[in-house]
TORSE-444271 format. One record per residue (C-alpha): residue in three letters; y, x, z. Coordinates in steps of 0.25 Angstrom, whole numbers, plus 5000, padded with zeros to 4 digits. Layout:
N
ALAYXZ
...
// end
This chain:
1180
MET486347384864
ALA485447284856
CYS485447194844
SER484947064851
LYS485846944851
GLN485046874862
SER485546834876
ALA485146914888
LEU484346794893
GLN483646774879
TYR483346924879
ILE482646924892
ARG481846804889
SER481346864877
VAL480746984884
ARG480446924897
ARG478946954897
HIS479247104894
LEU480247114905
GLU479347064915
ARG478347164911
ASP479147294909
LEU480347294919
LYS480247384930
ASN481047444941
LEU481347294945
SER482147334957
VAL483147404948
ILE483347274940
VAL483447184952
GLU484447274959
ASN485347274947
LEU485247124945
TYR485547104959
GLN486747204958
GLN487247124946
LYS487146994954
VAL486046934945
PHE485046924956
SER485346874970
ASP484746924983
GLU483746814982
ASP483346854968
VAL483146994972
ARG482246944984
LYS481346864976
ILE481146974965
ARG480747074976
ALA479846964982
GLU478946964969
LYS477647044971
THR477547114957
ASN478447174947
GLU478047074937
ASP478446964946
LYS479747034949
THR480047054935
ARG479746914931
ARG480746864943
ILE481846954938
VAL481746904923
ASN481646764927
SER482846764937
VAL483746834926
ILE483346734916
LYS483646624925
LYS485046684929
GLY485346684914
GLU486046764903
ASP486946854913
ALA485746894922
CYS484846924909
TYR485947004904
GLU486047094917
LEU484647114917
LEU484647164903
ARG485747254907
ILE484947314919
ILE483747334910
ASP484547404900
THR485247494909
SER484047524918
ARG482947514906
LYS482447664910
ARG481947614923
THR481747454921
LEU480947454908
GLU479647534905
ARG479747654896
SER478847584885
SER479447444887
ARG479947364875
LEU481047314883
ASP481747454882
GLN482047424867
TRP482247274870
ILE483347294880
SER484047394870
CYS484147274860
PHE484947184870
SER486447174866
PHE487247194880
ARG488647154881
GLU489847254880
ASP490547214893
ALA490947264907
GLN489547234912
LEU489047364904
ASP489647444916
THR488747384926
ASN487947494934
TYR486447454935
LEU485547524944
GLN484547614937
GLY483547614948
PRO483247574963
SER484647574971
GLN484047684981
CYS483847774969
HIS485247754965
ARG485747784979
TYR484847914978
GLN485547944965
GLU486847934971
LYS486448024983
LEU485948134973
LYS487348124965
SER488048144979
LYS487148264982
ALA487448314968
LYS488948304969
ASN488848374983
LEU488048494977
SER489048514966
GLU490248504976
GLN489548604985
PHE489348694974
TRP490748694970
THR491248704984
VAL490448834986
SER491148894974
LYS492548844978
ASN492348904992
LEU492349044985
PHE493849014982
GLU494949034992
GLU495348894999
LYS496748884991
ASN496148924978
LYS494848834977
PRO494748784963
LYS494048654959
LEU492748704954
SER491848624945
TYR490848654934
THR491348744922
SER490648744909
LEU489448844907
VAL488948904895
LEU487548834893
ASN486648894883
THR485448814878
GLN485048904867
GLY483948984875
ASN483749124878
ILE484349244869
CYS483349324862
PRO483049454870
SER483249534858
LYS484649474856
ILE485049504870
LYS484649654868
LYS485449664855
LEU486649604862
LYS486549704873
ASN486549814863
LYS487749764856
LYS488549734869
SER488349874874
LYS489349924863
TRP490349824867
SER491649854875
ARG491649814889
PRO492549694887
LYS491649644876
LYS490449664884
LEU491049584895
ARG491449464886
THR489949444882
TYR489749384896
PHE490449264891
PRO489349164887
GLU489649084873
ASP489648934875
LYS488948894863
SER488248764868
GLU488948634873
MET487948614884
SER488548554898
PRO488048504911
SER488148364907
LYS487348384894
LEU486248454901
LEU486148344911
LYS485948244899
LYS484848324893
ASP483448274896
GLU482748404896
ASP482448494908
ILE483548614909
LEU483348754913
LEU484748814916
VAL484648964915
GLY485749064919
LYS486049194926
PRO486449194941
GLY487849124943
ILE487949084929
GLY488148934932
LYS486748874933
THR486948804946
THR488348754942
LEU487748694930
ALA486648624937
LEU487648574948
GLU488548524937
MET487448444931
LEU487148384944
LYS488648354946
ILE488748284933
TRP487448204936
ALA488048164950
GLU489348114944
ARG488848044932
ASP489047894932
THR487847834926
GLU486947714929
LYS485747804928
LEU484847824940
ASP484447974939
TYR484248084949
MET484748234950
PHE484248334959
TYR484848474961
PHE484048594968
ASP484648724971
MET483348804971
ARG484148924978
GLU484348834990
THR483148754990
ALA482048844994
HIS481248745001
ILE481048664987
THR479848764985
LYS479148694997
VAL479348554992
THR478048484987
SER478548344983
LEU479648284974
GLU480148204985
ASP480348324994
LEU481048394983
LEU482048294979
PHE482248224992
SER482048325003
GLY482548444994
TYR483748374988
ILE484148244994
GLU483448124999
PRO483647974996
ASP484147885007
GLU483147775004
ASP481847744997
LYS481447884994
GLU480147844988
GLU480847754978
VAL481847854974
LEU480747954972
GLU480047864964
ASP481147834955
ILE481447984953
LYS479948004949
LYS479847874941
TYR481147904933
SER481148054933
ASP481948064920
ASN483048024929
VAL482948144937
THR483548284936
ILE483248394945
ILE484048534945
PHE483348654950
ASP484548754952
GLY484048904953
LEU482548884950
THR481849014950
ASP480348964950
LEU479448844952
SER478848874965
SER479148744970
SER478048644966
VAL478948524965
VAL479948594957
LYS478848654948
LYS478348504946
LEU479648454942
VAL480048564932
GLU478648554926
LYS478748404925
ASP477648374935
LEU478648294943
LEU479648204938
GLN479248224924
TYR480548174917
ALA481548234927
LYS482548334921
ILE482448474927
ILE483648564927
ILE483348714932
THR484348824934
CYS483748964934
ARG484049114930
PRO483449174918
ASP482449244926
ASP481849114930
GLU481849034918
ASP480449074913
SER479948984925
PHE480248854919
SER479748774906
GLU480348804893
ASP480548654891
PHE481748664899
LEU483148664892
ARG483548804894
VAL485048814897
GLU485648944899
VAL486848944908
LYS487749064903
GLY489049044913
PHE490449024908
SER491049044895
GLU492349124893
GLN493148994892
THR492448934904
ILE492749054912
LYS494149034909
THR494048884912
TYR493448914926
LEU494349024930
SER495548934926
ALA494948824935
THR494748914946
LEU495849014946
GLY496948954938
GLU497949064934
GLU497149174942
GLN496049164930
LYS496849264923
LYS496449374932
VAL495049344928
LEU495249324913
ASN495949454912
ASN494749534918
LEU493649524908
GLU492649574918
LEU492949454928
PHE493149364916
THR491749384910
LEU491049394924
CYS491549244925
HIS490549194915
VAL489549194927
PRO490049064934
MET489649114948
TYR490549244945
ALA491649164939
LEU491749084952
MET491849214960
VAL492849274951
ALA493749144952
ALA493549144967
CYS493949284969
CYS495149274960
SER495749144966
SER496549224975
GLY497749174969
ASP499049244974
SER498249324984
PRO498949464986
GLN497549524985
PRO496649464974
CYS495249484973
THR494749614966
ILE493749604954
THR492649674963
GLU492849574974
ILE492449464964
TYR491149544961
ILE490849554975
ASN491049414978
ILE490149384966
VAL489049464971
ARG489149404985
LEU489149264979
CYS487949304971
PHE487249344983
GLN487649224991
MET487149124980
ASN485849194977
GLY485549224992
ASN485249084996
ASN486749054997
THR486849155008
LYS488049125018
THR489249205016
LYS489249265029
HIS487849315027
LEU488149365013
ASN488449515017
SER487149515024
PHE486349455013
ILE487049555003
SER486649675012
SER485249625012
LYS485249634997
ARG485849784997
GLU484649854991
GLU484549744980
ILE486049754977
LEU486149904977
GLY484949904968
LEU485649814958
ALA486849894959
GLU486150024955
VAL485549954943
ALA486949904939
PHE487550044940
LEU486450104931
ALA486649984921
THR488150004921
GLU488050154920
GLY487050134908
LYS488050034901
THR486949924901
VAL486949784908
ASN485349794908
LEU484849824922
THR483749914923
GLU482749944934
LEU483149814941
SER482049794951
CYS482749694961
GLU482249544960
ASP483249494971
ARG483849364966
CYS485249394973
VAL485349524965
LEU484749464952
SER485849354953
PHE486849454947
LEU485949474935
LYS485449414922
SER484149434915
LEU484049484901
ASP482849484892
ILE482749604884
ARG481749614873
VAL481049754874
SER479949724863
CYS479649614854
THR478649554864
GLU479349584877
THR480649564884
GLU481149624897
THR482049564907
LYS483249644911
TYR484449604920
ALA485949614918
PHE487049574927
LEU487849444924
HIS489049524921
TYR489249674919
THR490349684928
VAL489349644940
GLN488449754935
GLU489649854937
PHE489949794951
PHE488549824955
ALA488549964949
ALA489849994957
VAL489049944969
TRP487950054966
LEU489050164964
LEU489650134978
LYS488250154984
ASN488150284976
PRO489550344978
ASP489050484973
LYS489050424959
ILE490450364959
LYS491150494955
GLU490250514944
VAL490350364939
VAL491950374940
GLN491950504931
GLN491050434921
CYS491950314920
LEU492950414912
THR491850444902
GLU491650364889
GLU490250344892
LYS490350294906
LYS491750224906
HIS491150094909
MET490750134923
LYS492250124927
HIS492049974929
LEU491250004941
ILE492450074948
PRO493249954951
PHE492049884958
MET491850014966
CYS493350014971
ARG493249874977
LEU491749894982
LEU492250004991
ASN493249914998
GLU492749865011
LYS493549735010
ASN492849595008
PRO492149535000
SER491049645004
LEU489849694997
MET489749844998
LYS489649845013
CYS488349765011
LEU487749865002
ILE488350005006
PRO488850055019
ALA490250055022
LEU490450195025
GLU489850235012
LEU490850145004
ARG492050205013
ASN491650345010
THR491550314995
SER492950244996
ASN493550365002
TRP493450444989
PHE493250344978
PHE494650304974
GLN495250434974
GLU494050484966
LEU494250374956
ILE495750394955
ASN495650544953
THR494550524943
VAL495250414935
PHE496650464936
PRO496650574925
CYS496050474916
LEU497250374918
CYS498250494915
GLU497650534902
GLN497450394896
ASP498050374883
ASP497950224883
PRO498150154896
LYS497550034891
ASP496150104887
SER495250094899
GLU494050144892
PRO493550244895
ASP494850284903
PHE495250214916
ASN496550144915
ILE497550124926
GLN497249974927
PHE495750004929
LEU496150104941
PHE497049994947
GLN495849894946
CYS495049994954
LEU496150014964
TYR496349864965
GLU494849844967
SER494849954978
GLN495949884986
SER496250024991
PRO497750054993
GLU497450204995
ALA496750214982
CYS497950144975
ILE498950234982
TYR498050364977
LEU498150314963
LEU499650274964
ASP499950424968
LYS499150474956
LEU500050384947
ASP501250424955
TYR501550284957
CYS501750254942
LEU500950144936
ASP500950134921
LEU500450004916
SER501150004903
GLY500449934891
GLU499349884901
ASN498749744901
LEU498749704915
ASP497849584918
PRO497949514932
HIS496849594938
CYS497549734934
CYS498949674939
CYS498249644952
ALA497649784953
VAL499049854949
ALA499749764959
TYR498749814970
VAL498949954967
VAL500449944966
THR500549874980
GLN499749984987
SER500950074985
LYS501750044997
ASP502650164998
LYS502950204984
LYS503450114972
ILE502650114960
ARG503150124946
LEU502550024936
ASN502550024921
LEU502149904914
GLU502749934900
ASP502049834890
ALA501049794900
THR500449654900
VAL500349574912
SER499849434914
GLU500449324923
ASN499449344934
GLY499549494934
MET501049494934
ARG500949414947
ARG500149524953
LEU501049634949
LEU502349564954
GLY501749574967
CYS501649724967
PHE503049754962
ASN503649784977
ASN502849914975
VAL503349944961
ARG504650024958
TRP505449914952
CYS506249994941
ASP506349994926
PRO505649974917
LEU504649884926
PRO505549754927
ARG505649754912
GLN504249784910
LEU503849664919
TRP504749564912
GLU504349604899
ILE502849574903
LEU503249444910
LEU504049394898
ALA503049444887
SER501849364894
ASP501449234890
GLU501049194903
GLN501849124914
MET502349244921
ASP503149244935
HIS504449284930
ILE505049234943
SER504349334952
LEU504749454943
LEU506249404944
ARG506149394959
LEU505549534960
ASP506749594953
GLY507949524957
ASN507849414947
ARG508049514935
LEU507349494922
HIS507149624914
LEU507149604899
SER506849714888
VAL507749704876
GLU506949704863
GLY507249624851
LYS505849574849
LYS505649514862
LYS506149374859
LYS504949314867
LEU505349394880
PHE506749344879
GLU506449204878
ARG505449214890
ALA506549294897
VAL507449174895
LYS506449074901
VAL506249164913
MET507749164916
LYS507949014914
ILE506948984925
SER507449084934
THR508749104943
LYS509849194937
VAL509149314931
ASN509649464930
VAL509249504916
CYS508949654913
LEU508949694899
TYR508249824895
TRP508349904882
ASP507049984882
ARG507250034868
PRO508350024857
THR508349884852
ALA509249794844
VAL510049694851
CYS509149574853
GLN509749434849
HIS508549364856
LEU508849424869
CYS510349394868
GLU510049244865
SER508949244876
LEU509949304887
LEU511049204882
GLU510049084884
ALA509749134898
LEU511149174902
PRO511249054913
ASN510049114920
ILE510549264919
SER511149324931
SER511449464925
LEU511149544913
SER510849684914
PHE510449804905
VAL509449914907
PRO509850014895
ARG508650094890
SER508950124876
SER509650254871
ASP510750164865
PRO511350084876
SER512250024866
GLU511149924863
GLU511349854876
THR512849844874
ARG512649784860
PHE511649684867
LEU512649644877
ARG513749634866
ASN512749544857
LEU512449464870
VAL513949434873
CYS514349404859
ARG513149314857
ALA513549244870
ALA514949224864
GLU514449174851
ARG513549064858
GLU514749034867
GLN515649004855
GLN514548924848
THR513948844860
GLY515048844870
GLU514048904881
LYS514748994891
LEU513849114888
GLU514949224888
GLU515249194903
LEU513849184906
LEU513449314899
SER514649384906
SER514149334920
VAL512749404918
CYS513449534915
ARG514349524927
TYR513749624937
LYS514049764942
THR512849844936
PHE513149794921
PRO513149934914
ILE514649974912
LYS514150054899
MET513749924893
PHE515049864897
VAL515849964890
ASP514949964878
PHE514949814878
LEU516449814879
THR516649904867
ASP515649824859
LEU516349694864
TYR517649734859
SER517149764845
GLU516349624846
THR517749554850
LYS518149574835
THR517249464832
GLY517949364839
LEU517049354851
ARG517949354864
VAL516949384874
LEU517749484883
PRO518449384892
SER517149324896
PHE516549464899
GLN517749524907
SER517049484920
VAL515749564915
PHE516549684912
GLN517149674926
SER515749674932
THR515549824930
PRO514949924939
SER515750004949
VAL515550134942
TRP515650144927
SER514850254920
ILE515550284907
ASN515150374895
LEU516550414889
SER515950464877
LYS515450324873
THR516450234880
LYS517850224875
SER518850244886
SER519550124879
ILE518350034882
LEU518150084896
LEU519750064899
GLU519549914894
MET518349894903
LEU519049954915
LYS520249864913
LEU519349744914
GLN518849784928
PRO519449724940
GLU519449864948
LYS519350004945
LYS518050064941
GLN517250194944
VAL516950264931
LYS515850374929
LEU515850454917
THR514550484911
VAL515050554899
CYS516450604896
SER517350604884
TYR518250714880
GLU519050654869
GLU520450664873
SER520750524869
GLU519650464877
VAL520050554889
ARG521450494888
SER520950354887
PHE520050374899
LEU521350394907
GLN521750254904
CYS520550214912
LEU520850284925
PRO521650164931
TYR520450084930
ILE519450184936
SER519250204951
GLN518350334950
LEU517950434939
SER516650494940
PHE515650574932
ASN514150564930
LEU513550684937
TYR512350704928
ARG512750654914
LEU514050724912
ASP514150874911
PRO515050944921
ASP515851014911
LYS516150884903
ARG516450814916
THR517550914920
ARG518150924905
PHE518250774905
LEU519050774918
VAL519950894915
ASN520250814902
LEU520550694909
PHE521450754920
CYS522250824909
ALA522350704901
ALA522850634913
ALA523850744917
GLU524350744903
ARG524550594902
GLU525250584916
GLN526150694911
GLN526450614898
THR526550474904
GLY526750494919
GLU525550404923
LYS524850454936
ILE523650474928
VAL523150604934
GLU523250544948
LEU522450424943
LEU521350514937
SER521350594950
SER521150464958
VAL519850424950
CYS519250564953
ARG519650564968
TYR518350534974
GLU517450614983
THR516250634973
PHE517150654961
PRO516750674949
PHE515450604953
GLN515350454958
HIS514250484968
LEU513950614975
ASP513050654987
ASP513850744996
ASP512550795001
ASP512050834987
GLU512550984986
GLU512250984971
TYR513150864968
MET514250924977
GLU514151054969
TRP514250974956
LYS515550904961
LEU516251034966
SER515851104953
PHE516450994945
LEU517750994953
LEU517951144952
ASP517651144937
LEU518651024936
PHE519751094944
SER519551224935
HIS519651144923
VAL520851064928
LYS521551194932
ASP521351254918
CYS521851124912
VAL523051134921
THR523351274917
LYS523251244902
THR524051114901
GLY524951124913
LEU524550984917
ARG524750954932
VAL523450904936
LEU522850964948
PRO523750904959
SER523350764955
LEU521850804955
GLN521850884968
SER521150764975
VAL520050764964
PHE519750914967
GLN519750884982
SER518650784981
THR517650894983
PRO516350904991
SER516350945006
VAL515551075002
TRP515851144990
SER514651204983
ILE515151324974
ASP514551414964
LEU515451534965
SER514751594952
GLU515351474944
THR516551434952
LYS517851514951
THR518251544965
SER519751524961
ILE519451384957
LEU518651364970
LEU519851414977
GLU520851314970
MET519851204973
LEU519751234988
LYS521251244989
LEU521351094984
GLN520451054995
PRO521050975007
GLU520151055017
LYS519151175017
LYS517851155010
GLN516451205013
VAL515951295002
LYS514451314999
LEU514151434989
THR513051404979
VAL513251524971
CYS514051644974
SER514851744967
TYR514851894969
GLU516051934960
GLU517052004970
SER518251924965
GLU517551794967
VAL517151834981
ARG518551874984
SER519151744978
PHE518151664986
LEU518751724999
GLN520051644994
CYS519251514996
LEU518951535010
PRO520151475017
TYR519751345010
ILE518251355014
SER517751295027
GLN516351345026
LEU515551435016
SER514051415014
PHE512951455003
ASN511951364996
LEU510651395003
HIS509751374991
ARG510551414979
LEU511151544984
ASP510251674985
PRO510351724999
ASP510751864995
LYS511851824985
ARG512351734997
THR512351855006
THR513051944996
PHE514151844993
LEU514451825008
VAL514451975010
ASN515451994998
LEU516251885004
PHE516351935018
CYS516652075013
ALA517652025003
ALA518351945014
ALA518352065024
GLU518952155013
ARG520052055010
GLU520352035024
GLN520452195026
GLN521452195014
THR522252075016
GLY522152045031
GLU521651895028
LYS520651845039
ILE519751815027
VAL518451865034
GLU518651765046
LEU518951655035
LEU517651685028
SER516851695042
SER517451555045
VAL516851495033
CYS515451555036
ARG515551525050
TYR514651405052
GLU513251375058
THR512451365045
PHE513051475038
PRO512851515026
PHE512251375023
GLN512951245024
HIS511851165030
LEU510651225038
ASP509551165047
ASP509451235060
ASP508051185061
ASP507651255048
GLU507051385050
GLU507051425036
TYR508551395034
MET508851465047
GLU508151585042
TRP508951585029
LYS510251585037
LEU509851695047
SER509351785035
PHE510651765028
LEU511451795040
LEU510651925042
ASP510751965028
LEU512251935027
PHE512452015040
SER511752135034
HIS512552135021
VAL513852115029
LYS513452235037
ASP513152315025
CYS514552275018
VAL515252315031
THR514552455031
LYS514952475017
THR516352425017
GLY516752445031
LEU517352305031
ARG517452235045
VAL516652105042
LEU515652075053
PRO516552035064
SER517151925056
PHE515851875052
GLN515151875065
SER515251725067
VAL514451715053
PHE513351795058
GLN513251715071
SER512951585064
THR511551605065
PRO510351515069
SER509851505083
VAL508551555078
TRP508451685069
PHE507251685060
ILE507051835056
ASP506151895046
LEU506152045051
SER505452095039
GLU506752065031
THR507852075042
LYS508352205047
THR508252205062
SER509652285063
ILE510252165056
LEU509652065065
LEU510152145077
GLU511552145072
MET511551995069
LEU510951965083
LYS512052045089
LEU513051965083
GLN512551835088
PRO513151775101
GLU511851745107
LYS510351785107
LYS509551725095
GLN508151675094
VAL507451755083
LYS506151715076
LEU505451815067
THR504951765054
LYS504451905050
CYS504252035058
SER504452175055
TYR503452285059
GLU504352405057
GLU504452475070
SER505952495068
GLU506152355065
VAL505452315078
ARG506252405086
SER507552365080
PHE507152215083
LEU507052255098
GLN508552275097
CYS508752125093
LEU508052075106
PRO509352065115
TYR509951975104
ILE508651885103
SER508451765112
LYS507051735108
LEU506051795098
ARG505051715090
// end
């Protein structure tokens, strides 16, 4: 430190005279010498006993010199470290002490008192209060978070600009330029650029007075308290003082008249020697820093004197204020504009407060840019810290909380329980601001015009802008701190004026006013009465309910056509996209509105190609979960979903139809993502299945799929062929690598050429065999185990076996290892004989441990294939045909060929092959595997097939002379209980032959009748084999039904007259049942009863006419048929002759209830009806 080589003792002796004259603050020097044990208690007592400072100084110097070198050295050290207080400013000793060469030893770290001990104790008290103030400030912020999610909050760097104000003309030019930008680009301009390297610690070191200027909530208080905290935590020997006054909380300061009252009564009082402490503060004012936070004016005389340097001339003054108030202060202040958080700082802040949850904010540009205001960022973080809460906070709730927090902070820290009352008291001012916000939004500007309100709470949402209107004049205008806050208040005004809402919603669909759509989500949530509340403080609840009753349906009905017509679903300007509408519904929290939209969408949500951020996923999940009674079809093809968003979606899949292609789409999204996705939950959701699309260019996806399989329990892998694609070697290698973790391997063929799947399986097996040969790994057995399950497609087995036989020529003997795989086949084999060789089918069947059911989807008509198929019969338990894919004629032709080939082979070899073939066809539903006995159409198909088959077999027997029919009798007896017959297509002779083969009489239902006399007479021969004759109620015209029966009755009577057979009685017996002429009829169904009675009356009339014409005696035998009438007769007298009604009534064994559906007003009919009365029990 100095160039002198003198000892301390010599150094002091050389300037003894100057020391005795210039030393001051002797108590500090004595106290330090006493603490360093240079002076004893006696030395201190003697020094204090001296009457003058000169005597005291002389005794101090003499005593030190007497005590020698070490004592002198300590004195020099004390003078050096406290020279500011112990030497006169103009003293030569200041330079002198700098020239002494101090030792570099441990003593250098000795702490010396810089002033009186009571001043140091006051300093410690100030630091303690400073730390408490900082802690209280962050505690208030932390209390906004839920208990389990409270973060460790601390100062986050702010953008501090020391360049002064921007030129008003530049502001105007910038505004004009911004008006042409897109909304995202405009929003990003809210991020301040951090060009300076200014920080709280650097500001604290500056000797200048500082004016911290900034918009409300921008971080001025945070910065001031951080400076206070840095000072309090600083480990320094310096004795200095720092005071902090929150001018919003200390209104009594305006009444303070003295410095002592301000510092001690207004802040904190020393525990001792107030006068000495105050004197030290005044004397060494350059060691004093005073912060006035939120200073608006200089109405306090003491504050004014401090700012203007009339008090504590050298004290450092730090003032925070809004731009509106900075003109009240001197230009000598260093102006520092606090501009909030930079883009990078927001990310840092959100990461510290939200962790992984930050993504939901980062992916929402409105919220992200809103966070440049620290106070808004705090509320965004608090609202988004819900973690795994099933109902996260809506965006509008964040804005409501921001508004409430602003009112609380700017309303003299109004207590939370009184906040609603306080907001209600500001109702007129808030609605006035809302109107101005709406007008500005409608006019596409951020400049608020006609703002007359001067309330500081209302103005806390605004920033002032100086706009140059001429070369000598500027005009102050206001704008919201963020454009979305302006939109929020505009939405508030709309709800106060609901007559404007429909007009605005319509305007949103136009190019000029499309920007107004951003008000709609705010309105949706503001209509909800749940907390946090704001609207109930501003608008009567009844008005809001009335608006809510029609608003959501009006919105959906207006927007829905736009959704349907949209060409590009990702283009939301000017059109509404589905994501935006979901956001509105999520904000609304209205289940009724969600169901209304889902009904419109037919419960199909197409989100293909969408980029779904976490908030959108949250909205989609909310809408989907409202559908309690109906599953929703969801399309996520080529969609992008973040990890946070996928977590939200997984929670709603109980309400989604879990079917292809959704599982594949979800796995593709998860595997394509670079984020740490929750694969385990998706596996658990779908029975531990992993769905993988097969495409040659997806190596990265296959590698990630392997990683998933390796960290999971045994996984069921489902492979998809979405489009024709070459066999992927990457996939083969990936599956072989993950084989130990695969439980089963299944295929979902989608391509037009299914052989691709077969080729893949063959390649996979061959690659496994190659690797086993090379490495010794037991891959073949492992691969066979994952294919060994009942639902593995038989088509693939057959095709694979065909391919495998060709591959065995290369020397790869894999068949033994896969024998168990070929045995794990489904119980029913669906076979296409046009593509599958019977020889291969035979080989496969031989491998099975038991006989198999075979269903033919397509048949072969080559004689060699038919004969080869006969060899498969010993291994088949049941032979059936596909009901839909196989033409009936081809089905019949194949079976006839098969029966004839079997009979011919039996004739040649003596094998009982016909009986074997008969046994595989001898089952109730032959020739279809499953058939519903209650399904009339299916039963008709079956009977038609058997009749056609019988006809063709008879023709074959006639041509070839082969004896086939006896062995097949049991096949033709497997008929339905009710035969539905179309007599126009079925020969009566064939019907008779088939009926004769049956072990019991059959019920016959005629669907279509024949009117040829020969066919009617032939049908009479069938009667001995019929138990009941009925007609199809719907397919057969009533007149044709009646005509056929009359012809049949007459033909029966004629034949009985000619031959003497009791054929009329036989015919009567098959018609003698309660519901005649219909098989089933509901007695409680008036319409059916009316049909039946109308039929019987019509039949009776025609039979009477026939009797009159032919003279045949028919009616007595059929009396029982005409007595099978309903208990209540429904009569239309306008269409029914009274004479016929009378005859029918006379035939009844008892009186009948008659209900007239229509009346006749002809006198003759009325008189005739009177004759019916003796046979009527009740007339209605």
